N, CA, C, O and CB atoms as a CASP TS submission, in Angstrom:
PFRMAT TS
TARGET T0000
AUTHOR 0000-0000-0000
METHOD Language model
MODEL 1
PARENT N/A
ATOM      1  N   UNK     1      -5.325  46.360  19.969  1.00  0.00           N
ATOM      2  CA  UNK     1      -4.579  45.485  20.844  1.00  0.00           C
ATOM      3  C   UNK     1      -5.453  44.865  21.932  1.00  0.00           C
ATOM      4  O   UNK     1      -5.100  43.841  22.516  1.00  0.00           O
ATOM      5  CB  UNK     1      -3.445  46.243  21.468  1.00  0.00           C
ATOM      6  N   UNK     2      -6.592  45.493  22.194  1.00  0.00           N
ATOM      7  CA  UNK     2      -7.464  44.929  23.214  1.00  0.00           C
ATOM      8  C   UNK     2      -7.969  43.547  22.795  1.00  0.00           C
ATOM      9  O   UNK     2      -8.162  42.666  23.632  1.00  0.00           O
ATOM     10  CB  UNK     2      -8.645  45.869  23.483  1.00  0.00           C
ATOM     11  N   UNK     3      -8.179  43.372  21.499  1.00  0.00           N
ATOM     12  CA  UNK     3      -8.596  42.064  21.001  1.00  0.00           C
ATOM     13  C   UNK     3      -7.546  41.000  21.267  1.00  0.00           C
ATOM     14  O   UNK     3      -7.884  39.860  21.585  1.00  0.00           O
ATOM     15  CB  UNK     3      -8.889  42.136  19.515  1.00  0.00           C
ATOM     16  N   UNK     4      -6.292  41.357  21.141  1.00  0.00           N
ATOM     17  CA  UNK     4      -5.207  40.419  21.455  1.00  0.00           C
ATOM     18  C   UNK     4      -5.223  40.084  22.935  1.00  0.00           C
ATOM     19  O   UNK     4      -5.038  38.926  23.312  1.00  0.00           O
ATOM     20  CB  UNK     4      -3.834  41.006  21.054  1.00  0.00           C
ATOM     21  N   UNK     5      -5.441  41.077  23.770  1.00  0.00           N
ATOM     22  CA  UNK     5      -5.522  40.830  25.214  1.00  0.00           C
ATOM     23  C   UNK     5      -6.640  39.837  25.524  1.00  0.00           C
ATOM     24  O   UNK     5      -6.460  38.931  26.338  1.00  0.00           O
ATOM     25  CB  UNK     5      -5.755  42.152  25.981  1.00  0.00           C
ATOM     26  N   UNK     6      -7.786  40.006  24.881  1.00  0.00           N
ATOM     27  CA  UNK     6      -8.906  39.106  25.138  1.00  0.00           C
ATOM     28  C   UNK     6      -8.600  37.669  24.728  1.00  0.00           C
ATOM     29  O   UNK     6      -9.149  36.727  25.300  1.00  0.00           O
ATOM     30  CB  UNK     6     -10.137  39.593  24.407  1.00  0.00           C
ATOM     31  N   UNK     7      -7.728  37.501  23.742  1.00  0.00           N
ATOM     32  CA  UNK     7      -7.368  36.155  23.284  1.00  0.00           C
ATOM     33  C   UNK     7      -6.220  35.526  24.078  1.00  0.00           C
ATOM     34  O   UNK     7      -5.767  34.435  23.731  1.00  0.00           O
ATOM     35  CB  UNK     7      -6.994  36.202  21.826  1.00  0.00           C
ATOM     36  N   UNK     8      -5.744  36.183  25.123  1.00  0.00           N
ATOM     37  CA  UNK     8      -4.671  35.609  25.933  1.00  0.00           C
ATOM     38  C   UNK     8      -5.153  34.445  26.793  1.00  0.00           C
ATOM     39  O   UNK     8      -4.346  33.659  27.290  1.00  0.00           O
ATOM     40  CB  UNK     8      -4.063  36.678  26.818  1.00  0.00           C
ATOM     41  N   UNK     9      -6.449  34.339  26.964  1.00  0.00           N
ATOM     42  CA  UNK     9      -7.049  33.249  27.737  1.00  0.00           C
ATOM     43  C   UNK     9      -6.557  33.258  29.182  1.00  0.00           C
ATOM     44  O   UNK     9      -6.063  32.256  29.697  1.00  0.00           O
ATOM     45  CB  UNK     9      -6.732  31.898  27.086  1.00  0.00           C
ATOM     46  N   UNK    10      -6.706  34.417  29.819  1.00  0.00           N
ATOM     47  CA  UNK    10      -6.322  34.568  31.220  1.00  0.00           C
ATOM     48  C   UNK    10      -7.523  35.092  31.991  1.00  0.00           C
ATOM     49  O   UNK    10      -8.483  35.588  31.401  1.00  0.00           O
ATOM     50  CB  UNK    10      -5.094  35.523  31.378  1.00  0.00           C
ATOM     51  N   UNK    11      -7.461  34.978  33.311  1.00  0.00           N
ATOM     52  CA  UNK    11      -8.540  35.490  34.150  1.00  0.00           C
ATOM     53  C   UNK    11      -8.086  36.775  34.828  1.00  0.00           C
ATOM     54  O   UNK    11      -6.903  37.118  34.807  1.00  0.00           O
ATOM     55  CB  UNK    11      -8.973  34.436  35.203  1.00  0.00           C
ATOM     56  N   UNK    12      -9.026  37.472  35.423  1.00  0.00           N
ATOM     57  CA  UNK    12      -8.718  38.734  36.083  1.00  0.00           C
ATOM     58  C   UNK    12      -7.851  38.496  37.323  1.00  0.00           C
ATOM     59  O   UNK    12      -7.149  39.405  37.764  1.00  0.00           O
ATOM     60  CB  UNK    12     -10.014  39.468  36.468  1.00  0.00           C
ATOM     61  N   UNK    13      -7.892  37.311  37.877  1.00  0.00           N
ATOM     62  CA  UNK    13      -7.120  36.996  39.079  1.00  0.00           C
ATOM     63  C   UNK    13      -5.658  36.672  38.780  1.00  0.00           C
ATOM     64  O   UNK    13      -4.842  36.619  39.701  1.00  0.00           O
ATOM     65  CB  UNK    13      -7.754  35.833  39.799  1.00  0.00           C
ATOM     66  N   UNK    14      -5.319  36.459  37.535  1.00  0.00           N
ATOM     67  CA  UNK    14      -3.943  36.111  37.182  1.00  0.00           C
ATOM     68  C   UNK    14      -3.007  37.289  37.420  1.00  0.00           C
ATOM     69  O   UNK    14      -3.395  38.449  37.285  1.00  0.00           O
ATOM     70  CB  UNK    14      -3.862  35.660  35.718  1.00  0.00           C
ATOM     71  N   UNK    15      -1.790  36.974  37.771  1.00  0.00           N
ATOM     72  CA  UNK    15      -0.792  37.998  38.044  1.00  0.00           C
ATOM     73  C   UNK    15      -0.101  38.472  36.777  1.00  0.00           C
ATOM     74  O   UNK    15      -0.380  37.998  35.676  1.00  0.00           O
ATOM     75  CB  UNK    15       0.233  37.478  39.021  1.00  0.00           C
ATOM     76  N   UNK    16       0.807  39.416  36.964  1.00  0.00           N
ATOM     77  CA  UNK    16       1.493  40.016  35.820  1.00  0.00           C
ATOM     78  C   UNK    16       2.376  39.013  35.095  1.00  0.00           C
ATOM     79  O   UNK    16       2.528  39.104  33.877  1.00  0.00           O
ATOM     80  CB  UNK    16       2.327  41.198  36.271  1.00  0.00           C
ATOM     81  N   UNK    17       2.957  38.070  35.804  1.00  0.00           N
ATOM     82  CA  UNK    17       3.811  37.077  35.137  1.00  0.00           C
ATOM     83  C   UNK    17       3.016  36.200  34.176  1.00  0.00           C
ATOM     84  O   UNK    17       3.481  35.866  33.086  1.00  0.00           O
ATOM     85  CB  UNK    17       4.510  36.199  36.174  1.00  0.00           C
ATOM     86  N   UNK    18       1.821  35.838  34.595  1.00  0.00           N
ATOM     87  CA  UNK    18       0.965  35.025  33.740  1.00  0.00           C
ATOM     88  C   UNK    18       0.592  35.789  32.475  1.00  0.00           C
ATOM     89  O   UNK    18       0.536  35.215  31.388  1.00  0.00           O
ATOM     90  CB  UNK    18      -0.299  34.594  34.495  1.00  0.00           C
ATOM     91  N   UNK    19       0.339  37.080  32.624  1.00  0.00           N
ATOM     92  CA  UNK    19      -0.003  37.911  31.472  1.00  0.00           C
ATOM     93  C   UNK    19       1.176  37.961  30.502  1.00  0.00           C
ATOM     94  O   UNK    19       0.992  37.803  29.295  1.00  0.00           O
ATOM     95  CB  UNK    19      -0.400  39.342  31.924  1.00  0.00           C
ATOM     96  N   UNK    20       2.380  38.179  31.017  1.00  0.00           N
ATOM     97  CA  UNK    20       3.569  38.254  30.173  1.00  0.00           C
ATOM     98  C   UNK    20       3.820  36.923  29.478  1.00  0.00           C
ATOM     99  O   UNK    20       4.149  36.896  28.293  1.00  0.00           O
ATOM    100  CB  UNK    20       4.794  38.659  31.002  1.00  0.00           C
ATOM    101  N   UNK    21       3.670  35.834  30.194  1.00  0.00           N
ATOM    102  CA  UNK    21       3.889  34.507  29.586  1.00  0.00           C
ATOM    103  C   UNK    21       2.878  34.230  28.484  1.00  0.00           C
ATOM    104  O   UNK    21       3.233  33.709  27.426  1.00  0.00           O
ATOM    105  CB  UNK    21       3.805  33.404  30.653  1.00  0.00           C
ATOM    106  N   UNK    22       1.621  34.576  28.730  1.00  0.00           N
ATOM    107  CA  UNK    22       0.584  34.365  27.714  1.00  0.00           C
ATOM    108  C   UNK    22       0.829  35.254  26.500  1.00  0.00           C
ATOM    109  O   UNK    22       0.638  34.826  25.362  1.00  0.00           O
ATOM    110  CB  UNK    22      -0.813  34.644  28.300  1.00  0.00           C
ATOM    111  N   UNK    23       1.252  36.490  26.746  1.00  0.00           N
ATOM    112  CA  UNK    23       1.536  37.416  25.637  1.00  0.00           C
ATOM    113  C   UNK    23       2.733  36.936  24.832  1.00  0.00           C
ATOM    114  O   UNK    23       2.739  37.046  23.606  1.00  0.00           O
ATOM    115  CB  UNK    23       1.795  38.840  26.168  1.00  0.00           C
ATOM    116  N   UNK    24       3.738  36.410  25.502  1.00  0.00           N
ATOM    117  CA  UNK    24       4.930  35.910  24.803  1.00  0.00           C
ATOM    118  C   UNK    24       4.577  34.733  23.905  1.00  0.00           C
ATOM    119  O   UNK    24       5.162  34.565  22.834  1.00  0.00           O
ATOM    120  CB  UNK    24       6.016  35.495  25.811  1.00  0.00           C
ATOM    121  N   UNK    25       3.623  33.923  24.341  1.00  0.00           N
ATOM    122  CA  UNK    25       3.205  32.785  23.502  1.00  0.00           C
ATOM    123  C   UNK    25       2.513  33.244  22.224  1.00  0.00           C
ATOM    124  O   UNK    25       2.499  32.515  21.233  1.00  0.00           O
ATOM    125  CB  UNK    25       2.269  31.862  24.286  1.00  0.00           C
ATOM    126  N   UNK    26       1.943  34.438  22.237  1.00  0.00           N
ATOM    127  CA  UNK    26       1.275  34.966  21.040  1.00  0.00           C
ATOM    128  C   UNK    26       2.265  35.481  19.998  1.00  0.00           C
ATOM    129  O   UNK    26       1.913  35.623  18.827  1.00  0.00           O
ATOM    130  CB  UNK    26       0.322  36.084  21.429  1.00  0.00           C
ATOM    131  N   UNK    27       3.492  35.760  20.413  1.00  0.00           N
ATOM    132  CA  UNK    27       4.509  36.253  19.483  1.00  0.00           C
ATOM    133  C   UNK    27       5.188  35.087  18.775  1.00  0.00           C
ATOM    134  O   UNK    27       5.289  33.987  19.320  1.00  0.00           O
ATOM    135  CB  UNK    27       5.555  37.113  20.224  1.00  0.00           C
ATOM    136  N   UNK    28       5.642  35.338  17.578  1.00  0.00           N
ATOM    137  CA  UNK    28       6.394  34.307  16.867  1.00  0.00           C
ATOM    138  C   UNK    28       7.763  34.140  17.507  1.00  0.00           C
ATOM    139  O   UNK    28       8.239  35.034  18.207  1.00  0.00           O
ATOM    140  CB  UNK    28       6.534  34.661  15.368  1.00  0.00           C
ATOM    141  N   UNK    29       8.380  33.031  17.277  1.00  0.00           N
ATOM    142  CA  UNK    29       9.698  32.765  17.839  1.00  0.00           C
ATOM    143  C   UNK    29      10.699  33.827  17.391  1.00  0.00           C
ATOM    144  O   UNK    29      11.538  34.280  18.169  1.00  0.00           O
ATOM    145  CB  UNK    29      10.183  31.369  17.429  1.00  0.00           C
ATOM    146  N   UNK    30      10.593  34.207  16.139  1.00  0.00           N
ATOM    147  CA  UNK    30      11.497  35.220  15.599  1.00  0.00           C
ATOM    148  C   UNK    30      11.314  36.566  16.299  1.00  0.00           C
ATOM    149  O   UNK    30      12.292  37.251  16.602  1.00  0.00           O
ATOM    150  CB  UNK    30      11.272  35.378  14.097  1.00  0.00           C
ATOM    151  N   UNK    31      10.072  36.938  16.551  1.00  0.00           N
ATOM    152  CA  UNK    31       9.793  38.212  17.220  1.00  0.00           C
ATOM    153  C   UNK    31      10.260  38.191  18.673  1.00  0.00           C
ATOM    154  O   UNK    31      10.674  39.219  19.209  1.00  0.00           O
ATOM    155  CB  UNK    31       8.294  38.529  17.157  1.00  0.00           C
ATOM    156  N   UNK    32      10.195  37.025  19.308  1.00  0.00           N
ATOM    157  CA  UNK    32      10.634  36.928  20.700  1.00  0.00           C
ATOM    158  C   UNK    32      12.138  37.036  20.854  1.00  0.00           C
ATOM    159  O   UNK    32      12.625  37.506  21.882  1.00  0.00           O
ATOM    160  CB  UNK    32      10.167  35.633  21.295  1.00  0.00           C
ATOM    161  N   UNK    33      12.880  36.607  19.844  1.00  0.00           N
ATOM    162  CA  UNK    33      14.335  36.511  19.996  1.00  0.00           C
ATOM    163  C   UNK    33      15.128  37.567  19.250  1.00  0.00           C
ATOM    164  O   UNK    33      16.340  37.673  19.439  1.00  0.00           O
ATOM    165  CB  UNK    33      14.784  35.184  19.546  1.00  0.00           C
ATOM    166  N   UNK    34      14.482  38.337  18.421  1.00  0.00           N
ATOM    167  CA  UNK    34      15.185  39.328  17.609  1.00  0.00           C
ATOM    168  C   UNK    34      15.531  40.553  18.454  1.00  0.00           C
ATOM    169  O   UNK    34      14.631  41.236  18.943  1.00  0.00           O
ATOM    170  CB  UNK    34      14.330  39.739  16.388  1.00  0.00           C
ATOM    171  N   UNK    35      16.819  40.842  18.632  1.00  0.00           N
ATOM    172  CA  UNK    35      17.195  42.002  19.446  1.00  0.00           C
ATOM    173  C   UNK    35      16.733  43.326  18.843  1.00  0.00           C
ATOM    174  O   UNK    35      16.546  44.297  19.576  1.00  0.00           O
ATOM    175  CB  UNK    35      18.694  42.033  19.633  1.00  0.00           C
ATOM    176  N   UNK    36      16.550  43.385  17.550  1.00  0.00           N
ATOM    177  CA  UNK    36      16.105  44.623  16.914  1.00  0.00           C
ATOM    178  C   UNK    36      14.651  44.945  17.266  1.00  0.00           C
ATOM    179  O   UNK    36      14.233  46.099  17.166  1.00  0.00           O
ATOM    180  CB  UNK    36      16.266  44.522  15.397  1.00  0.00           C
ATOM    181  N   UNK    37      13.893  43.955  17.668  1.00  0.00           N
ATOM    182  CA  UNK    37      12.469  44.150  18.004  1.00  0.00           C
ATOM    183  C   UNK    37      12.231  44.262  19.506  1.00  0.00           C
ATOM    184  O   UNK    37      11.092  44.169  19.962  1.00  0.00           O
ATOM    185  CB  UNK    37      11.639  43.001  17.447  1.00  0.00           C
ATOM    186  N   UNK    38      13.271  44.454  20.257  1.00  0.00           N
ATOM    187  CA  UNK    38      13.160  44.465  21.711  1.00  0.00           C
ATOM    188  C   UNK    38      12.214  45.556  22.206  1.00  0.00           C
ATOM    189  O   UNK    38      11.351  45.285  23.040  1.00  0.00           O
ATOM    190  CB  UNK    38      14.529  44.651  22.335  1.00  0.00           C
ATOM    191  N   UNK    39      12.358  46.762  21.715  1.00  0.00           N
ATOM    192  CA  UNK    39      11.495  47.848  22.186  1.00  0.00           C
ATOM    193  C   UNK    39      10.039  47.628  21.799  1.00  0.00           C
ATOM    194  O   UNK    39       9.138  47.925  22.582  1.00  0.00           O
ATOM    195  CB  UNK    39      11.977  49.178  21.632  1.00  0.00           C
ATOM    196  N   UNK    40       9.805  47.118  20.614  1.00  0.00           N
ATOM    197  CA  UNK    40       8.431  46.825  20.194  1.00  0.00           C
ATOM    198  C   UNK    40       7.834  45.733  21.075  1.00  0.00           C
ATOM    199  O   UNK    40       6.657  45.788  21.431  1.00  0.00           O
ATOM    200  CB  UNK    40       8.392  46.398  18.707  1.00  0.00           C
ATOM    201  N   UNK    41       8.636  44.759  21.416  1.00  0.00           N
ATOM    202  CA  UNK    41       8.188  43.665  22.282  1.00  0.00           C
ATOM    203  C   UNK    41       7.829  44.214  23.658  1.00  0.00           C
ATOM    204  O   UNK    41       6.802  43.837  24.224  1.00  0.00           O
ATOM    205  CB  UNK    41       9.282  42.569  22.402  1.00  0.00           C
ATOM    206  N   UNK    42       8.653  45.091  24.197  1.00  0.00           N
ATOM    207  CA  UNK    42       8.382  45.670  25.510  1.00  0.00           C
ATOM    208  C   UNK    42       7.130  46.541  25.483  1.00  0.00           C
ATOM    209  O   UNK    42       6.364  46.540  26.447  1.00  0.00           O
ATOM    210  CB  UNK    42       9.579  46.490  25.985  1.00  0.00           C
ATOM    211  N   UNK    43       6.909  47.276  24.409  1.00  0.00           N
ATOM    212  CA  UNK    43       5.679  48.070  24.275  1.00  0.00           C
ATOM    213  C   UNK    43       4.460  47.156  24.264  1.00  0.00           C
ATOM    214  O   UNK    43       3.442  47.457  24.887  1.00  0.00           O
ATOM    215  CB  UNK    43       5.715  48.929  22.986  1.00  0.00           C
ATOM    216  N   UNK    44       4.572  46.041  23.554  1.00  0.00           N
ATOM    217  CA  UNK    44       3.477  45.069  23.480  1.00  0.00           C
ATOM    218  C   UNK    44       3.159  44.524  24.875  1.00  0.00           C
ATOM    219  O   UNK    44       1.994  44.459  25.268  1.00  0.00           O
ATOM    220  CB  UNK    44       3.842  43.907  22.517  1.00  0.00           C
ATOM    221  N   UNK    45       4.191  44.134  25.617  1.00  0.00           N
ATOM    222  CA  UNK    45       3.972  43.604  26.964  1.00  0.00           C
ATOM    223  C   UNK    45       3.348  44.658  27.880  1.00  0.00           C
ATOM    224  O   UNK    45       2.425  44.353  28.636  1.00  0.00           O
ATOM    225  CB  UNK    45       5.297  43.105  27.561  1.00  0.00           C
ATOM    226  N   UNK    46       3.838  45.877  27.816  1.00  0.00           N
ATOM    227  CA  UNK    46       3.278  46.955  28.653  1.00  0.00           C
ATOM    228  C   UNK    46       1.815  47.218  28.320  1.00  0.00           C
ATOM    229  O   UNK    46       1.002  47.479  29.206  1.00  0.00           O
ATOM    230  CB  UNK    46       4.089  48.247  28.477  1.00  0.00           C
ATOM    231  N   UNK    47       1.495  47.146  27.046  1.00  0.00           N
ATOM    232  CA  UNK    47       0.113  47.363  26.641  1.00  0.00           C
ATOM    233  C   UNK    47      -0.794  46.245  27.152  1.00  0.00           C
ATOM    234  O   UNK    47      -1.916  46.506  27.585  1.00  0.00           O
ATOM    235  CB  UNK    47       0.017  47.465  25.119  1.00  0.00           C
ATOM    236  N   UNK    48      -0.317  45.013  27.105  1.00  0.00           N
ATOM    237  CA  UNK    48      -1.102  43.896  27.627  1.00  0.00           C
ATOM    238  C   UNK    48      -1.304  44.047  29.138  1.00  0.00           C
ATOM    239  O   UNK    48      -2.386  43.766  29.653  1.00  0.00           O
ATOM    240  CB  UNK    48      -0.410  42.550  27.308  1.00  0.00           C
ATOM    241  N   UNK    49      -0.270  44.487  29.841  1.00  0.00           N
ATOM    242  CA  UNK    49      -0.395  44.703  31.284  1.00  0.00           C
ATOM    243  C   UNK    49      -1.365  45.839  31.594  1.00  0.00           C
ATOM    244  O   UNK    49      -2.117  45.767  32.566  1.00  0.00           O
ATOM    245  CB  UNK    49       0.975  45.004  31.896  1.00  0.00           C
ATOM    246  N   UNK    50      -1.351  46.880  30.777  1.00  0.00           N
ATOM    247  CA  UNK    50      -2.280  47.989  30.985  1.00  0.00           C
ATOM    248  C   UNK    50      -3.721  47.529  30.775  1.00  0.00           C
ATOM    249  O   UNK    50      -4.613  47.914  31.531  1.00  0.00           O
ATOM    250  CB  UNK    50      -1.948  49.155  30.036  1.00  0.00           C
ATOM    251  N   UNK    51      -3.948  46.714  29.757  1.00  0.00           N
ATOM    252  CA  UNK    51      -5.298  46.182  29.528  1.00  0.00           C
ATOM    253  C   UNK    51      -5.713  45.260  30.671  1.00  0.00           C
ATOM    254  O   UNK    51      -6.900  45.158  30.982  1.00  0.00           O
ATOM    255  CB  UNK    51      -5.363  45.424  28.184  1.00  0.00           C
ATOM    256  N   UNK    52      -4.758  44.595  31.292  1.00  0.00           N
ATOM    257  CA  UNK    52      -5.072  43.678  32.383  1.00  0.00           C
ATOM    258  C   UNK    52      -5.392  44.437  33.673  1.00  0.00           C
ATOM    259  O   UNK    52      -6.168  43.954  34.498  1.00  0.00           O
ATOM    260  CB  UNK    52      -3.907  42.714  32.615  1.00  0.00           C
ATOM    261  N   UNK    53      -4.811  45.598  33.847  1.00  0.00           N
ATOM    262  CA  UNK    53      -5.051  46.360  35.073  1.00  0.00           C
ATOM    263  C   UNK    53      -6.463  46.933  35.138  1.00  0.00           C
ATOM    264  O   UNK    53      -7.002  47.116  36.229  1.00  0.00           O
ATOM    265  CB  UNK    53      -4.043  47.483  35.186  1.00  0.00           C
ATOM    266  N   UNK    54      -7.061  47.215  34.003  1.00  0.00           N
ATOM    267  CA  UNK    54      -8.414  47.785  34.002  1.00  0.00           C
ATOM    268  C   UNK    54      -9.439  46.857  34.657  1.00  0.00           C
ATOM    269  O   UNK    54     -10.159  47.294  35.555  1.00  0.00           O
ATOM    270  CB  UNK    54      -8.844  48.093  32.576  1.00  0.00           C
ATOM    271  N   UNK    55      -9.530  45.587  34.235  1.00  0.00           N
ATOM    272  CA  UNK    55     -10.508  44.714  34.911  1.00  0.00           C
ATOM    273  C   UNK    55     -10.151  44.456  36.376  1.00  0.00           C
ATOM    274  O   UNK    55     -11.040  44.285  37.210  1.00  0.00           O
ATOM    275  CB  UNK    55     -10.613  43.382  34.175  1.00  0.00           C
ATOM    276  N   UNK    56      -8.858  44.429  36.690  1.00  0.00           N
ATOM    277  CA  UNK    56      -8.480  44.235  38.088  1.00  0.00           C
ATOM    278  C   UNK    56      -8.953  45.407  38.945  1.00  0.00           C
ATOM    279  O   UNK    56      -9.411  45.212  40.072  1.00  0.00           O
ATOM    280  CB  UNK    56      -6.957  44.066  38.214  1.00  0.00           C
ATOM    281  N   UNK    57      -8.843  46.618  38.413  1.00  0.00           N
ATOM    282  CA  UNK    57      -9.323  47.796  39.123  1.00  0.00           C
ATOM    283  C   UNK    57     -10.829  47.714  39.359  1.00  0.00           C
ATOM    284  O   UNK    57     -11.317  48.050  40.438  1.00  0.00           O
ATOM    285  CB  UNK    57      -8.976  49.067  38.343  1.00  0.00           C
ATOM    286  N   UNK    58     -11.560  47.265  38.339  1.00  0.00           N
ATOM    287  CA  UNK    58     -13.014  47.124  38.488  1.00  0.00           C
ATOM    288  C   UNK    58     -13.368  46.117  39.575  1.00  0.00           C
ATOM    289  O   UNK    58     -14.261  46.356  40.387  1.00  0.00           O
ATOM    290  CB  UNK    58     -13.646  46.699  37.161  1.00  0.00           C
ATOM    291  N   UNK    59     -12.669  45.003  39.582  1.00  0.00           N
ATOM    292  CA  UNK    59     -12.959  43.966  40.581  1.00  0.00           C
ATOM    293  C   UNK    59     -12.671  44.494  41.979  1.00  0.00           C
ATOM    294  O   UNK    59     -13.442  44.250  42.907  1.00  0.00           O
ATOM    295  CB  UNK    59     -12.129  42.688  40.308  1.00  0.00           C
ATOM    296  N   UNK    60     -11.572  45.211  42.132  1.00  0.00           N
ATOM    297  CA  UNK    60     -11.254  45.776  43.452  1.00  0.00           C
ATOM    298  C   UNK    60     -12.267  46.830  43.876  1.00  0.00           C
ATOM    299  O   UNK    60     -12.654  46.891  45.043  1.00  0.00           O
ATOM    300  CB  UNK    60      -9.854  46.385  43.444  1.00  0.00           C
ATOM    301  N   UNK    61     -12.695  47.657  42.933  1.00  0.00           N
ATOM    302  CA  UNK    61     -13.640  48.722  43.249  1.00  0.00           C
ATOM    303  C   UNK    61     -14.989  48.155  43.661  1.00  0.00           C
ATOM    304  O   UNK    61     -15.564  48.570  44.668  1.00  0.00           O
ATOM    305  CB  UNK    61     -13.807  49.655  42.057  1.00  0.00           C
ATOM    306  N   UNK    62     -15.488  47.210  42.884  1.00  0.00           N
ATOM    307  CA  UNK    62     -16.820  46.664  43.132  1.00  0.00           C
ATOM    308  C   UNK    62     -16.800  45.382  43.948  1.00  0.00           C
ATOM    309  O   UNK    62     -17.850  44.812  44.244  1.00  0.00           O
ATOM    310  CB  UNK    62     -17.515  46.411  41.830  1.00  0.00           C
ATOM    311  N   UNK    63     -15.612  44.931  44.311  1.00  0.00           N
ATOM    312  CA  UNK    63     -15.435  43.710  45.105  1.00  0.00           C
ATOM    313  C   UNK    63     -16.216  42.540  44.517  1.00  0.00           C
ATOM    314  O   UNK    63     -16.977  41.859  45.205  1.00  0.00           O
ATOM    315  CB  UNK    63     -15.874  43.951  46.551  1.00  0.00           C
ATOM    316  N   UNK    64     -15.999  42.329  43.208  1.00  0.00           N
ATOM    317  CA  UNK    64     -16.714  41.257  42.501  1.00  0.00           C
ATOM    318  C   UNK    64     -16.112  39.904  42.806  1.00  0.00           C
ATOM    319  O   UNK    64     -16.587  38.889  42.298  1.00  0.00           O
ATOM    320  CB  UNK    64     -16.698  41.500  40.994  1.00  0.00           C
TER
END
């Protein structure tokens, strides 16, 4: 899933909403709207946010 995160085309300065919007664009229309896939969709979004927090932590730590 980290490869998918890298293809979101976002920067480390972007907020969580930008990450969610970019991740939603990677899903098919059917996957975005199917109520049966809701939990899988939420897991996907949480995973993208977790991958996004790692570089943000590095930037804050090293003040890059």
